[in-house]
SEDO-765730 format. One record per residue (C-alpha): residue number from 1; residue in three letters; x, y, z. Coordinates in Angstrom, 1 decimal, always signed. Example, Ala and Ser with C-alpha at 12.3 -4.5 7.8 and 13.67 -1.06 7.14 Angstrom:
<pts>
+-----+-----+--------+--------+--------+
:   i :  aa :     c1 :     c2 :     c3 :
+-----+-----+--------+--------+--------+
:   1 : ala :  +12.3 :   -4.5 :   +7.8 :
:   2 : ser :  +13.7 :   -1.1 :   +7.1 :
+-----+-----+--------+--------+--------+
</pts>
This chain:
<pts>
+-----+-----+--------+--------+--------+
:   i :  aa :     c1 :     c2 :     c3 :
+-----+-----+--------+--------+--------+
:   1 : unk :   +0.0 :   +0.0 :   +0.0 :
:   2 : unk :   +2.7 :   +2.5 :   +0.9 :
:   3 : unk :   +4.7 :   +1.8 :   -2.3 :
:   4 : unk :   +2.5 :   +4.3 :   -4.1 :
:   5 : unk :   +3.1 :   +7.2 :   -1.6 :
:   6 : unk :   +5.2 :  +10.1 :   -2.5 :
:   7 : unk :   +8.8 :  +10.3 :   -1.2 :
:   8 : unk :   +8.9 :  +13.9 :   +0.0 :
:   9 : unk :  +12.6 :  +13.8 :   +0.7 :
:  10 : unk :  +13.3 :  +13.2 :   -3.0 :
:  11 : unk :  +10.5 :  +15.4 :   -4.2 :
:  12 : unk :   +9.2 :  +12.7 :   -6.4 :
:  13 : unk :   +5.6 :  +12.2 :   -7.4 :
:  14 : unk :   +3.5 :   +9.2 :   -6.4 :
:  15 : unk :   +4.6 :   +6.1 :   -8.2 :
:  16 : unk :   +5.7 :   +2.5 :   -7.8 :
:  17 : unk :   +2.2 :   +1.1 :   -7.4 :
:  18 : unk :   +1.6 :   -2.5 :   -8.3 :
:  19 : unk :   -0.7 :   -1.6 :  -11.1 :
:  20 : unk :   -1.5 :   +1.5 :  -13.1 :
:  21 : unk :   -3.9 :   +3.7 :  -11.2 :
:  22 : unk :   -6.3 :   +6.4 :  -12.4 :
:  23 : unk :   -4.7 :   +9.1 :  -14.5 :
:  24 : unk :   -3.9 :  +12.5 :  -13.2 :
:  25 : unk :   -4.6 :  +14.5 :  -16.3 :
:  26 : unk :   -2.0 :  +12.9 :  -18.5 :
:  27 : unk :   -3.6 :   +9.4 :  -18.8 :
:  28 : unk :   -0.4 :   +7.8 :  -17.7 :
:  29 : unk :   -1.5 :   +6.4 :  -14.3 :
:  30 : unk :   +0.2 :   +7.8 :  -11.2 :
:  31 : unk :   +2.9 :   +9.9 :  -12.8 :
:  32 : unk :   +5.7 :   +7.6 :  -11.7 :
:  33 : unk :   +9.1 :   +9.0 :  -12.4 :
:  34 : unk :   +7.7 :  +12.4 :  -13.4 :
:  35 : unk :   +8.2 :  +14.0 :  -10.0 :
:  36 : unk :   +4.7 :  +15.4 :  -10.0 :
:  37 : unk :   +1.0 :  +14.6 :  -10.4 :
:  38 : unk :   +0.3 :  +17.2 :  -13.1 :
:  39 : unk :   +1.9 :  +19.1 :  -15.9 :
:  40 : unk :   +2.4 :  +22.3 :  -13.9 :
:  41 : unk :   +5.9 :  +23.4 :  -12.7 :
:  42 : unk :   +6.7 :  +22.4 :   -9.2 :
:  43 : unk :   +7.7 :  +25.8 :   -8.0 :
:  44 : unk :   +4.8 :  +27.6 :   -9.5 :
:  45 : unk :   +2.3 :  +25.2 :   -7.8 :
:  46 : unk :   +3.6 :  +25.3 :   -4.3 :
:  47 : unk :   +1.8 :  +28.5 :   -3.1 :
:  48 : unk :   -1.5 :  +27.4 :   -4.6 :
:  49 : unk :   -1.1 :  +24.0 :   -3.1 :
:  50 : unk :   -0.3 :  +25.4 :   +0.3 :
:  51 : unk :   -3.3 :  +27.7 :   +0.2 :
:  52 : unk :   -5.7 :  +24.9 :   -0.8 :
:  53 : unk :   -4.2 :  +22.6 :   +1.9 :
:  54 : unk :   -5.0 :  +25.2 :   +4.6 :
:  55 : unk :   -8.8 :  +25.2 :   +3.7 :
:  56 : unk :  -10.6 :  +22.0 :   +4.6 :
:  57 : unk :  -12.9 :  +20.8 :   +1.8 :
:  58 : unk :  -16.6 :  +20.1 :   +2.2 :
:  59 : unk :  -17.3 :  +16.6 :   +1.0 :
:  60 : unk :  -20.2 :  +16.2 :   -1.5 :
:  61 : unk :  -22.8 :  +13.4 :   -1.3 :
:  62 : unk :  -20.6 :  +11.0 :   -3.2 :
:  63 : unk :  -17.6 :  +11.6 :   -1.0 :
:  64 : unk :  -19.7 :  +11.3 :   +2.2 :
:  65 : unk :  -21.2 :   +8.0 :   +1.1 :
:  66 : unk :  -17.8 :   +6.5 :   +0.1 :
:  67 : unk :  -16.2 :   +7.7 :   +3.4 :
:  68 : unk :  -19.1 :   +6.2 :   +5.4 :
:  69 : unk :  -18.8 :   +2.9 :   +3.7 :
:  70 : unk :  -15.1 :   +2.7 :   +4.1 :
:  71 : unk :  -15.1 :   +3.7 :   +7.8 :
:  72 : unk :  -17.9 :   +1.2 :   +8.5 :
:  73 : unk :  -15.8 :   -1.5 :   +6.9 :
:  74 : unk :  -12.7 :   -0.7 :   +9.0 :
:  75 : unk :  -14.7 :   -0.6 :  +12.2 :
:  76 : unk :  -16.6 :   -3.9 :  +11.4 :
:  77 : unk :  -13.4 :   -5.8 :  +10.6 :
:  78 : unk :  -11.8 :   -4.7 :  +13.8 :
:  79 : unk :  -15.0 :   -5.8 :  +15.7 :
:  80 : unk :  -14.9 :   -9.2 :  +14.0 :
:  81 : unk :  -11.2 :   -9.6 :  +14.9 :
:  82 : unk :  -12.1 :   -9.3 :  +18.6 :
:  83 : unk :  -13.4 :  -12.9 :  +18.4 :
:  84 : unk :  -16.5 :  -12.3 :  +20.5 :
:  85 : unk :  -18.7 :  -14.2 :  +18.0 :
:  86 : unk :  -16.4 :  -16.6 :  +16.1 :
:  87 : unk :  -19.3 :  -18.6 :  +14.5 :
:  88 : unk :  -20.5 :  -15.4 :  +12.7 :
:  89 : unk :  -17.0 :  -14.3 :  +11.6 :
:  90 : unk :  -17.1 :  -15.6 :   +8.0 :
:  91 : unk :  -20.7 :  -14.6 :   +7.1 :
:  92 : unk :  -20.1 :  -11.2 :   +8.7 :
:  93 : unk :  -16.9 :  -10.7 :   +6.7 :
:  94 : unk :  -18.8 :  -11.8 :   +3.6 :
:  95 : unk :  -21.4 :   -9.1 :   +4.1 :
:  96 : unk :  -18.8 :   -6.4 :   +4.9 :
:  97 : unk :  -16.5 :   -7.1 :   +2.0 :
:  98 : unk :  -19.5 :   -7.2 :   -0.4 :
:  99 : unk :  -20.6 :   -3.8 :   +0.8 :
: 100 : unk :  -17.1 :   -2.4 :   +0.6 :
: 101 : unk :  -16.7 :   -3.6 :   -3.0 :
: 102 : unk :  -19.9 :   -1.6 :   -3.9 :
: 103 : unk :  -18.0 :   +1.5 :   -2.8 :
: 104 : unk :  -15.0 :   +0.3 :   -4.7 :
: 105 : unk :  -17.1 :   -0.3 :   -7.8 :
: 106 : unk :  -18.4 :   +3.3 :   -7.6 :
: 107 : unk :  -14.8 :   +4.5 :   -7.4 :
: 108 : unk :  -13.7 :   +2.4 :  -10.2 :
: 109 : unk :  -16.5 :   +3.5 :  -12.5 :
: 110 : unk :  -16.0 :   +7.2 :  -11.6 :
: 111 : unk :  -13.9 :   +9.4 :  -13.9 :
: 112 : unk :  -10.3 :   +9.8 :  -12.8 :
: 113 : unk :  -10.1 :  +11.8 :   -9.6 :
: 114 : unk :   -7.5 :  +14.5 :   -9.6 :
: 115 : unk :   -6.3 :  +15.7 :   -6.1 :
: 116 : unk :   -6.0 :  +19.4 :   -5.5 :
: 117 : unk :   -2.4 :  +19.3 :   -4.3 :
: 118 : unk :   +0.5 :  +18.4 :   -6.4 :
: 119 : unk :   +2.2 :  +16.2 :   -3.8 :
: 120 : unk :   +0.6 :  +14.1 :   -1.2 :
: 121 : unk :   +0.5 :  +15.7 :   +2.3 :
: 122 : unk :   +2.1 :  +13.7 :   +5.1 :
: 123 : unk :   -0.4 :  +11.7 :   +7.1 :
: 124 : unk :   +2.1 :  +10.4 :   +9.7 :
: 125 : unk :   +3.3 :   +6.9 :  +10.2 :
: 126 : unk :   +1.7 :   +4.1 :   +8.1 :
: 127 : unk :   -0.8 :   +2.1 :  +10.1 :
: 128 : unk :   +0.5 :   -1.1 :  +11.6 :
: 129 : unk :   -2.1 :   -3.8 :  +11.2 :
: 130 : unk :   +0.0 :   -6.8 :  +12.3 :
: 131 : unk :   -2.1 :   -7.3 :  +15.4 :
: 132 : unk :   -5.3 :   -7.3 :  +13.4 :
: 133 : unk :   -3.7 :   -9.7 :  +11.0 :
: 134 : unk :   -2.7 :  -12.1 :  +13.7 :
: 135 : unk :   -6.1 :  -12.0 :  +15.5 :
: 136 : unk :   -7.9 :  -12.8 :  +12.3 :
: 137 : unk :   -5.5 :  -15.6 :  +11.4 :
: 138 : unk :   -6.2 :  -17.2 :  +14.8 :
: 139 : unk :   -9.9 :  -16.7 :  +14.4 :
: 140 : unk :  -10.1 :  -18.1 :  +10.9 :
: 141 : unk :   -7.8 :  -21.1 :  +11.3 :
: 142 : unk :   -7.8 :  -23.6 :   +9.5 :
: 143 : unk :   -9.9 :  -21.9 :   +6.7 :
: 144 : unk :   -7.6 :  -18.8 :   +6.5 :
: 145 : unk :   -5.7 :  -20.1 :   +3.4 :
: 146 : unk :   -7.2 :  -20.2 :   +0.0 :
: 147 : unk :   -6.1 :  -20.5 :   -3.6 :
: 148 : unk :   -6.4 :  -17.6 :   -6.0 :
: 149 : unk :   -5.3 :  -16.7 :   -9.5 :
: 150 : unk :   -3.5 :  -13.3 :   -9.4 :
: 151 : unk :   -4.7 :  -12.1 :  -12.8 :
: 152 : unk :   -7.6 :  -14.0 :  -14.5 :
: 153 : unk :   -6.6 :  -12.5 :  -17.9 :
: 154 : unk :   -3.1 :  -14.0 :  -17.8 :
: 155 : unk :   -3.2 :  -17.4 :  -19.7 :
: 156 : unk :   -2.6 :  -20.5 :  -17.7 :
: 157 : unk :   -2.0 :  -18.6 :  -14.5 :
: 158 : unk :   -0.8 :  -20.7 :  -11.6 :
: 159 : unk :   -2.9 :  -20.5 :   -8.5 :
: 160 : unk :   -1.2 :  -18.8 :   -5.5 :
: 161 : unk :   -1.8 :  -19.3 :   -1.8 :
: 162 : unk :   -3.5 :  -16.3 :   -0.1 :
: 163 : unk :   -4.8 :  -15.7 :   +3.4 :
: 164 : unk :   -8.0 :  -14.0 :   +4.3 :
: 165 : unk :   -6.4 :  -12.5 :   +7.4 :
: 166 : unk :   -3.6 :  -11.0 :   +5.3 :
: 167 : unk :   -6.1 :   -9.6 :   +2.8 :
: 168 : unk :   -8.3 :   -8.0 :   +5.4 :
: 169 : unk :   -5.3 :   -6.4 :   +7.2 :
: 170 : unk :   -3.9 :   -5.1 :   +3.9 :
: 171 : unk :   -7.3 :   -3.6 :   +2.8 :
: 172 : unk :   -7.8 :   -2.0 :   +6.2 :
: 173 : unk :   -4.3 :   -0.4 :   +6.0 :
: 174 : unk :   -5.0 :   +1.0 :   +2.5 :
: 175 : unk :   -8.4 :   +2.4 :   +3.5 :
: 176 : unk :   -7.1 :   +3.9 :   +6.8 :
: 177 : unk :   -4.4 :   +5.8 :   +4.9 :
: 178 : unk :   -7.1 :   +7.5 :   +2.8 :
: 179 : unk :   -9.3 :   +8.0 :   +5.8 :
: 180 : unk :   -6.6 :  +10.1 :   +7.4 :
: 181 : unk :   -6.8 :  +12.5 :   +4.5 :
: 182 : unk :  -10.6 :  +12.5 :   +4.6 :
: 183 : unk :  -10.8 :  +13.3 :   +8.3 :
: 184 : unk :   -8.3 :  +16.2 :   +7.8 :
: 185 : unk :  -10.6 :  +17.7 :   +5.2 :
: 186 : unk :   -8.5 :  +16.7 :   +2.2 :
: 187 : unk :  -11.5 :  +15.2 :   +0.4 :
: 188 : unk :  -10.0 :  +15.1 :   -3.1 :
: 189 : unk :   -6.8 :  +13.5 :   -1.8 :
: 190 : unk :   -8.8 :  +10.8 :   +0.1 :
: 191 : unk :  -10.9 :  +10.0 :   -3.0 :
: 192 : unk :   -7.8 :  +10.0 :   -5.2 :
: 193 : unk :   -6.1 :   +7.6 :   -2.9 :
: 194 : unk :   -9.1 :   +5.3 :   -2.5 :
: 195 : unk :   -9.6 :   +5.2 :   -6.2 :
: 196 : unk :   -6.0 :   +4.5 :   -7.0 :
: 197 : unk :   -5.5 :   +1.9 :   -4.4 :
: 198 : unk :   -8.8 :   +0.2 :   -5.3 :
: 199 : unk :   -7.4 :   -0.3 :   -8.8 :
: 200 : unk :   -3.9 :   -1.2 :   -7.7 :
: 201 : unk :   -4.3 :   -3.2 :   -4.4 :
: 202 : unk :   -7.3 :   -3.3 :   -2.2 :
: 203 : unk :   -9.8 :   -3.9 :   -5.0 :
: 204 : unk :   -8.2 :   -7.1 :   -6.3 :
: 205 : unk :   -7.4 :   -8.2 :   -2.7 :
: 206 : unk :  -10.9 :   -7.7 :   -1.4 :
: 207 : unk :  -12.4 :   -9.3 :   -4.6 :
: 208 : unk :  -10.2 :  -12.4 :   -4.0 :
: 209 : unk :  -11.3 :  -12.6 :   -0.4 :
: 210 : unk :  -14.9 :  -12.2 :   -1.3 :
: 211 : unk :  -14.7 :  -15.3 :   -3.6 :
: 212 : unk :  -13.1 :  -17.3 :   -0.8 :
: 213 : unk :  -15.6 :  -16.1 :   +1.8 :
: 214 : unk :  -18.6 :  -16.9 :   -0.5 :
: 215 : unk :  -17.2 :  -20.3 :   -1.2 :
: 216 : unk :  -16.9 :  -21.0 :   +2.5 :
: 217 : unk :  -20.5 :  -19.9 :   +3.2 :
: 218 : unk :  -21.7 :  -22.0 :   +0.2 :
: 219 : unk :  -19.9 :  -25.1 :   +1.4 :
: 220 : unk :  -21.5 :  -24.8 :   +4.9 :
: 221 : unk :  -25.0 :  -24.0 :   +3.6 :
: 222 : unk :  -24.9 :  -26.7 :   +1.0 :
: 223 : unk :  -23.6 :  -29.2 :   +3.5 :
: 224 : unk :  -20.4 :  -29.8 :   +1.5 :
: 225 : unk :  -17.5 :  -29.5 :   +4.0 :
: 226 : unk :  -13.9 :  -29.0 :   +2.9 :
: 227 : unk :  -12.3 :  -31.9 :   +4.7 :
: 228 : unk :   -9.1 :  -31.3 :   +2.8 :
: 229 : unk :   -8.5 :  -28.1 :   +4.7 :
: 230 : unk :   -8.0 :  -29.9 :   +7.9 :
: 231 : unk :   -4.4 :  -30.5 :   +7.0 :
: 232 : unk :   -3.6 :  -27.2 :   +5.4 :
: 233 : unk :   -0.9 :  -25.4 :   +7.3 :
: 234 : unk :   -1.6 :  -21.7 :   +7.8 :
: 235 : unk :   +1.6 :  -20.9 :   +9.6 :
: 236 : unk :   +4.2 :  -21.7 :   +7.0 :
: 237 : unk :   +7.2 :  -19.5 :   +6.8 :
: 238 : unk :   +8.3 :  -17.7 :   +3.6 :
: 239 : unk :  +10.5 :  -20.5 :   +2.5 :
: 240 : unk :   +7.5 :  -22.9 :   +2.5 :
: 241 : unk :   +5.3 :  -20.7 :   +0.3 :
: 242 : unk :   +5.8 :  -22.9 :   -2.7 :
: 243 : unk :   +4.5 :  -26.0 :   -0.8 :
: 244 : unk :   +1.7 :  -23.9 :   +0.6 :
: 245 : unk :   +0.7 :  -22.8 :   -2.9 :
: 246 : unk :   +0.7 :  -26.4 :   -4.0 :
: 247 : unk :   -1.5 :  -27.5 :   -1.1 :
: 248 : unk :   -4.0 :  -24.6 :   -1.7 :
: 249 : unk :   -4.1 :  -25.5 :   -5.4 :
: 250 : unk :   -5.0 :  -29.0 :   -4.6 :
: 251 : unk :   -7.8 :  -27.9 :   -2.3 :
: 252 : unk :   -9.2 :  -25.6 :   -5.0 :
: 253 : unk :   -8.9 :  -28.5 :   -7.6 :
: 254 : unk :  -10.9 :  -30.7 :   -5.3 :
: 255 : unk :  -13.6 :  -28.0 :   -4.9 :
: 256 : unk :  -13.9 :  -27.6 :   -8.6 :
: 257 : unk :  -14.0 :  -31.3 :   -9.2 :
: 258 : unk :  -16.9 :  -31.7 :   -6.7 :
: 259 : unk :  -18.8 :  -28.9 :   -8.3 :
: 260 : unk :  -18.4 :  -30.5 :  -11.7 :
: 261 : unk :  -19.7 :  -33.9 :  -10.5 :
: 262 : unk :  -22.8 :  -32.2 :   -9.0 :
: 263 : unk :  -23.6 :  -30.5 :  -12.3 :
: 264 : unk :  -23.1 :  -33.8 :  -14.2 :
: 265 : unk :  -25.8 :  -35.6 :  -12.3 :
+-----+-----+--------+--------+--------+
</pts>
């Protein structure tokens, strides 16, 4: 998430995101390597940027709705992670991720959002969501790991192992970063960040998690338990990721095979 944030010490523009985000007037994504988010000269834009930064923006109805949905998601995931109602964790996450992706879809369908300021204002230290990640991992064991294809439009993509707990923590971190701008009155900055990171990170991540969560709920409601998951290790270290990916792929293959047999009857 932070790889798309401006390095103020070097004076560079936002760049380095994992995927091309919404354009900033040039149609070239985030302006990586250009040192700015627009075609204006850096020195000429500084006074205007400073003046705009000093005046909090009033959010319109669209911004208020997006901000409310995002803040609701963050609060809800943190509430789930407390573990007070473990039996409802998966269906509740399914509901919350589905609602979040509605906000994401609106951001994705919206025209490119251009922030008022040339460089991203500092929002302080990046949020540390390791505690949230760990609590969710413990809550969701042993169904935390699932198999996902990184890009469905890449031919013959190999499934990779993912974790719902990692996904939720990463999404919360992305959204919290934008929420800091929103609460500070930098509405266009918040919307820009949420739109960019929806396209580059939290959108794909939340979408993958939604598929896994929906699959889990479907298996429970259709009385089709995933016995294979009992032996799937969710605590492998980085050097065991290849084996973890293989195991997760086998689980997904078993799921797909079962679905195919049901349809064939």
